[in-house]
N, C-alpha and C positions, 0 to 999 in steps of 0.2 A: 391522742389529743392533737398532735400536729396534723394528722390526716383529716380530722374533723374540721379544724380551722381552715385548712385549704379547701375543703368541700364547701364550707360556708362562704368563703371568699369567692369561689367560683360561681356559686349560685347568685350571690349579690352582684357580681360583675355581669352575669348573664341577664339578670333582671334590669340592671342599668342599661345594658345594650339594647334590650327590647324597648325600653322607654325612650331612649334616644332615637331609635329607628322610627317609633311612632311620632315623635315630635318632628323629626325631619320630614316624614310623609305629610303631616299636616301643613308644615311650612311650604312644602312644594305645592300642595293643593291651593293654599292661599295665594302664592305667587302666580300660579297659573290662572286663578280666578280673576286676577286683576287685569289680565291681558286679553280677555275674551269679551264678546258682546254681552250686555246685561241679559240675564235670563237664560244663558247658555251654560253648558257643561264647563267646569266641573261642579261649581257650587253656586247657589242662589245668594243674593245680596244679604239677606237676613242671616243666613248661616255663616257667611264670610265675616260679617260684622261681629257676630257672637264669638267666633273663633279668635278674631283679633282682640276682642275684649278679654277673653280667657288668657 
């Protein structure tokens, strides 16, 4: 029973880490999108606005 709870906790922590990494990547894309010319990489204005809303 103890081993099962440790395994479940490890899976939950791994899932949380993956989500945090994804959020961080989106935040960096949004930050980088603010400093480039409109219509240029990495994201278009409509996508950036939608992600900020989300």
